[in-house]
C-alpha positions in Angstrom: 164.1 27.5 30.1 163.0 26.8 33.4 162.0 23.1 33.8 159.4 21.5 36.4 160.2 19.6 38.8 159.5 15.9 38.1 156.4 15.5 40.3 154.9 18.8 38.7 155.5 17.4 35.2 153.7 14.3 35.9 150.7 16.2 37.1 150.8 18.5 34.1 151.0 15.4 31.9 147.8 13.9 33.5 145.9 17.2 33.1 146.8 17.7 29.3 145.6 13.9 28.8 142.5 14.9 30.3 142.3 18.0 28.4 142.8 16.1 25.1 140.2 13.8 26.0 137.6 16.1 27.0 138.3 18.2 24.2 137.8 15.3 22.1 134.5 14.3 23.2 133.1 18.0 23.4 134.4 18.8 19.8 133.5 15.7 18.0 131.1 13.3 19.5 127.5 14.4 19.8 125.7 13.5 23.1 122.2 13.2 24.4 121.3 14.7 27.9 117.0 13.7 28.5 115.4 16.1 26.2 118.6 18.1 25.3 121.2 17.3 22.7 124.7 18.6 22.5 125.7 18.0 18.5 129.6 18.9 19.3 131.5 22.0 18.3 132.2 20.1 14.8 128.5 19.5 14.4 127.3 23.2 14.9 129.4 24.2 11.9 128.1 26.0 9.2 128.8 23.8 6.5 128.5 25.2 3.1 126.2 23.5 0.2 129.2 22.9 -2.0 130.2 20.3 0.2 127.1 18.8 2.0 124.7 19.2 -0.7 121.0 20.2 -0.7 118.6 21.6 -2.8 118.4 24.5 -5.2 115.9 26.5 -6.8 116.7 28.3 -10.6 114.3 30.8 -11.5 114.3 32.9 -14.9 114.3 37.0 -14.7 111.6 38.1 -17.2 112.0 41.7 -16.1 113.8 43.9 -19.3 117.4 45.1 -18.9 117.0 44.9 -15.0 119.5 46.8 -13.1 122.2 45.7 -10.6 120.5 47.2 -8.0 117.2 45.3 -8.8 118.7 42.2 -8.7 120.5 42.6 -5.6 117.8 43.6 -3.7 115.6 40.9 -5.2 118.6 38.4 -3.9 118.9 39.8 -0.6 115.0 39.8 0.2 115.6 36.3 -0.8 118.0 35.6 1.5 116.1 37.4 4.1 112.7 35.3 4.0 115.1 32.2 4.2 117.0 33.7 7.2 113.7 34.2 8.9 112.7 30.6 8.4 116.1 29.3 10.3 118.0 28.5 6.9 122.0 29.5 7.7 123.5 27.9 4.6 121.5 29.7 1.7 123.8 30.8 -1.3 121.9 33.5 -3.5 123.5 34.2 -6.6 122.6 35.6 -10.0 123.6 33.9 -13.3 124.5 35.9 -16.0 121.5 38.9 -15.6 118.8 35.9 -16.6 118.7 34.0 -13.6 118.5 33.5 -9.9 119.6 30.7 -8.2 119.3 29.5 -4.8 121.2 27.0 -2.9 120.1 25.5 0.3 122.5 23.3 2.2 122.0 19.8 3.5 119.1 20.7 6.1 119.1 20.3 10.3 116.2 20.2 12.7 112.8 21.8 11.5 114.6 22.5 8.3 113.1 19.9 6.6 112.9 18.4 2.9 109.1 19.4 2.2 109.8 22.7 3.9 112.5 23.6 2.0 110.4 22.5 -1.2 107.6 24.8 -0.3 110.0 27.4 0.3 111.8 27.4 -2.5 108.4 27.0 -4.8 107.2 30.3 -3.2 110.2 32.1 -4.5 108.8 31.7 -7.7 105.2 32.3 -7.3 104.5 35.0 -8.6 104.4 39.2 -8.1 102.3 40.4 -5.5 100.0 43.3 -6.2 96.4 44.8 -5.2 93.8 46.0 -7.7 90.4 46.3 -8.5 89.8 43.6 -11.0 90.3 40.2 -11.2 91.8 40.0 -14.5 93.9 43.1 -15.0 92.7 45.1 -18.3 94.1 48.6 -19.3 91.6 50.5 -16.9 92.7 48.4 -13.9 94.4 50.4 -11.0 97.3 48.4 -9.6 99.1 48.6 -6.2 102.6 47.0 -7.6 104.1 45.3 -4.5 107.6 46.0 -5.9 107.4 49.6 -6.2 104.6 50.2 -3.4 105.4 47.9 -0.2 108.0 49.6 2.4 107.3 46.5 4.7 105.4 43.3 6.0 104.8 42.7 9.7 102.7 40.0 11.7 101.5 41.1 15.0 98.8 40.2 17.9 96.4 42.6 19.4 93.9 41.9 21.7 94.4 37.9 20.9 93.5 38.8 17.4 96.4 38.1 14.6 97.0 40.6 11.6 99.3 40.6 8.8 100.0 44.8 8.2 101.4 45.8 4.8 103.0 49.1 5.0 103.2 51.2 2.0 105.7 53.8 1.3 104.8 57.5 -0.1 103.9 56.3 -3.8 102.3 53.0 -2.1 99.7 55.4 -0.2 98.9 57.5 -3.1 98.2 54.4 -5.1 96.3 52.5 -2.6 94.2 55.7 -2.1 93.0 55.8 -5.5 92.5 52.1 -5.5 90.1 52.2 -2.5 88.4 55.3 -3.9 87.5 53.3 -7.1 86.2 50.2 -5.8 85.0 48.5 -2.5 86.1 45.5 -3.4 90.0 44.6 -3.5 91.9 41.6 -5.1 94.9 40.7 -3.6 97.1 38.8 -6.1 100.3 36.5 -5.8 100.6 35.3 -9.6 98.1 33.6 -10.9 95.8 33.4 -7.6 93.6 36.1 -6.2 91.5 36.7 -3.4 88.9 39.4 -3.0 88.8 41.1 0.0 86.1 44.1 1.0 87.6 47.5 1.1 84.5 49.5 2.4 85.3 52.4 5.0 89.0 52.3 4.5 90.6 55.7 6.4 94.2 54.8 6.6 96.1 54.6 3.3 99.6 53.8 5.1 98.6 50.2 5.4 96.6 47.2 4.4 95.7 45.1 7.2 94.4 41.4 7.0 93.6 39.1 10.0 93.6 35.2 10.7 92.6 33.1 13.5 95.4 31.1 12.1 98.8 32.6 13.1 101.0 30.1 10.8 98.4 31.0 7.6 99.8 34.6 8.5 103.2 33.8 8.4 103.2 31.8 5.2 101.5 34.7 3.6 103.3 37.3 4.9 106.7 35.3 3.3 104.8 34.9 -0.1 104.0 38.6 -0.1 107.9 39.3 0.5 108.9 37.1 -2.2 106.5 38.4 -4.3 107.8 42.2 -3.8 111.1 41.3 -5.2 112.4 44.2 -7.8 112.8 41.9 -10.4 109.8 39.6 -12.2 110.6 35.8 -12.1 108.9 33.3 -14.5 106.8 30.8 -12.5 106.1 28.7 -15.1 110.0 27.9 -16.0 111.7 27.3 -12.7 113.3 24.2 -11.9 113.8 23.0 -7.9 115.8 19.9 -7.2 117.9 17.9 -4.9 121.4 18.7 -5.3 124.7 16.7 -5.0 127.7 18.5 -3.7 130.4 19.2 -6.0 132.1 15.8 -6.1 129.0 13.6 -5.7 128.0 11.2 -8.8 125.6 14.1 -9.8 122.0 15.8 -9.4 119.2 13.4 -8.7 115.3 14.3 -8.7 112.9 13.3 -6.2 110.0 13.3 -4.6 109.7 16.7 -2.4 108.2 15.1 0.7 110.7 12.3 1.0 112.5 12.5 4.2 116.1 13.0 3.3 118.7 15.1 1.1 121.2 13.4 -1.3 124.0 12.1 0.5 127.2 14.3 -0.1 130.4 12.2 -1.5 131.9 15.5 -1.1 131.8 15.9 2.8 133.3 12.5 3.0 135.7 12.8 0.8 137.0 16.0 2.2 137.2 14.6 5.8 138.9 11.3 4.7 141.4 13.3 3.1 142.0 15.9 6.0 141.8 12.8 8.2 144.5 10.9 5.9 146.9 13.5 5.4 147.2 13.8 9.3 147.7 9.9 10.1 150.6 9.9 7.0 152.4 12.9 8.4 152.1 11.5 12.1 153.0 8.2 11.1 156.3 9.4 9.1 157.1 11.7 12.1 156.4 8.6 14.3 159.5 6.6 12.2 161.7 9.2 11.7 161.4 11.4 15.0 159.7 8.9 17.3 158.3 11.1 20.5 158.1 14.1 18.3 155.0 12.4 16.9 153.0 12.5 20.1 153.9 16.0 20.6 152.6 16.9 17.6 149.6 15.1 17.9 148.7 16.8 21.0 149.4 20.3 19.5 146.8 19.2 16.6 144.4 17.9 18.6 144.6 21.0 20.8 144.7 23.4 17.9 141.7 21.6 16.4 139.4 22.1 19.2 140.6 25.8 19.4 139.8 25.9 15.5 136.2 24.4 16.2 135.5 26.9 18.9 136.2 30.1 16.9 134.6 28.9 14.0 131.4 28.2 16.3 131.6 31.8 17.7 131.0 32.7 13.9 128.0 31.6 12.8 127.9 33.9 9.7 130.7 32.0 8.5 130.3 29.1 6.2 132.8 26.3 5.9 132.8 25.3 2.2 135.0 23.7 -0.3 137.7 26.2 -0.5 137.7 26.9 3.7 138.4 22.9 3.5 141.5 23.4 0.8 142.7 26.4 3.1 142.6 24.4 6.1 144.4 21.7 4.6 147.2 24.3 3.7 147.0 25.2 7.3 147.7 21.6 8.2 150.6 21.5 5.9 152.4 24.5 7.4 152.0 23.1 10.7 153.9 20.0 9.7 156.3 21.9 7.6 157.1 24.2 10.9 157.6 20.7 12.8 159.8 19.2 10.2 162.2 22.2 10.6 162.3 22.2 14.4 163.0 18.5 14.7 165.7 18.7 12.2 167.4 21.6 14.0 166.8 19.6 17.4 168.9 16.8 15.6 171.4 19.4 14.6 171.9 20.9 18.1 172.3 17.5 19.6 174.5 16.3 17.0 176.6 19.1 17.5 177.5 18.0 21.4 174.5 19.6 23.2 172.2 17.5 25.5 168.7 16.7 24.4 166.9 19.1 26.8 169.3 22.0 25.7 169.0 20.8 21.8 165.1 21.5 22.3 165.6 24.6 24.2 167.9 25.9 21.5 166.1 25.1 18.7 162.9 26.5 20.3 164.6 30.0 20.6 165.9 29.9 17.2 163.0 29.0 15.3 160.4 31.2 17.2 161.1 34.6 15.7 160.8 33.3 12.2 157.7 31.6 13.3 156.2 34.7 14.7 156.9 36.9 11.8 155.4 34.5 9.1 152.4 33.8 11.1 151.9 37.4 12.5 152.3 38.8 8.7 149.5 35.7 7.7 147.2 36.9 10.1 147.3 40.6 9.3 147.1 39.7 5.6 144.3 37.8 6.1 142.3 40.2 8.0 142.7 42.8 5.5 141.9 40.4 2.6 138.7 39.5 4.8 137.7 43.1 4.9 137.3 43.6 1.3 136.4 39.9 0.4 133.1 38.7 -0.4 131.0 35.4 -1.1 133.2 32.2 -0.1 136.8 34.2 -0.1 135.3 35.2 3.4 135.5 31.8 4.7 138.9 31.3 3.2 140.5 34.6 4.8 138.8 33.6 8.1 140.1 30.1 7.9 144.0 31.5 7.2 143.5 34.0 9.8 142.3 31.3 12.8 145.2 28.8 11.6 148.1 31.6 11.7 146.3 32.9 15.2 146.5 29.6 16.6 150.1 28.8 15.2 151.1 32.2 17.2 149.3 30.5 20.3 151.3 27.3 19.5 154.6 28.6 19.5 154.4 31.0 21.9 152.6 28.5 24.8 152.0 25.1 24.0 155.4 23.8 22.4 157.6 25.8 25.5 155.0 24.0 27.9 155.8 20.5 26.1 159.3 21.1 26.2 159.3 21.7 29.6 157.4 18.8 30.2 160.0 16.7 28.5 163.0 18.4 29.9 161.9 17.8 33.5 162.1 13.8 33.6 165.7 13.1 33.6 167.3 10.3 31.7 164.6 11.1 29.3 166.3 8.4 26.4 167.3 9.8 23.0 166.0 6.6 21.3 162.4 7.9 22.2 163.5 10.8 20.0 165.1 8.9 17.2 168.3 10.4 17.8 171.8 8.4 17.3 174.1 7.5 20.2 176.9 9.5 20.2 180.6 8.5 20.6 181.1 8.1 24.5 184.0 11.0 24.0 182.4 13.4 22.0 181.2 15.2 24.3 184.6 15.2 26.5 185.8 19.2 26.1 189.7 19.3 26.7 191.1 22.0 29.0 194.6 23.2 27.2 195.9 24.2 31.4 195.5 20.6 32.2 197.8 19.4 29.1 201.5 19.2 30.3 204.5 18.9 27.7 207.4 17.0 28.9 211.0 18.1 27.7 213.1 15.5 25.3 215.3 13.5 27.3 213.2 13.3 30.6 
């Protein structure tokens, strides 16, 4: 391993220090520049509700024997509405085919407490339909939203705002029959119904409304979408509440217009746990191996910056409790590799090699094993990710990122730091907590220099 010139090593050391400081600021420190705010890489992570807490809505399914396809379609529709409103961390799942539960992570930006409460309220507000009577009867003609609506769009034409409900083939037939039967159509959303004139309707492919207030149309569009679910939800038994994270004291009900969510103990515990693990590990290394703790800290910091950047490049991945556990395992693996490496350095040094030779030899001997292990874990994680779902996707992504970063560390960061170390001549072994060898331990005797005298001479 070719070392740097001492002057070059000093320059590289300064550059490393600058990169560490800049990386730490960008990764962990939020900053404001005039009207713009940079929340840091860590601040842009999608953190799941099982860590951050938030709000939840729970709705009873009243459809008789709903199919798996209808339940999945309804869950997907709910998720789409929340996505359209800027919510990234939303878990929608079914509880035993009897309930649909929607969990919304701690909000940020425009996703306020009151807005979240209103949106969760809209989920269980009732089914959408068009009909010829205010109160349903056996003779009522009904265009059922769940069966007849294909898509809903909001658009502007000549400064006028419109909401258009597009029908599928069955919907077009039902809508035509409705228009031929009556001149007044009732737009129903649960228990609410609004009368609308249906005179002179000639286009049966869609139903169109206009409104001067664009926000009203957007709100109506969302309610109609949530009213076109394939399963019926009981609006009278829905439960909406603030949600604490897994390790918090419990749920707490509250005014939906209070400006904050329940604070999350889980988030604090997880961040504190990772911090304590790192500090304890580095402290042990500092006491037992000296300067290695600094090299390990530099490696961990660079890996953390790259980890955050890669996670930010995948906005669909949520960092939840299980992903945090996977990250802790990844940090533990880093410590394990580092412990094996420094012990091998000690062995090489005690066998008579110089510190530089011991570092270089240990690196070359450890590299194949580390690469094989990390490449295997990386490929396995990608395969498992392809077949995973839910929170497991985040777990395998975290494993894949950790193994990928370990590969980069072993190929580039570690040899770079070793080159810097061995470039400083006379670097004291005490800095690495290496015991001073016997002054004759390194003397190699050449047999040709040995002379044997004859007896009597």
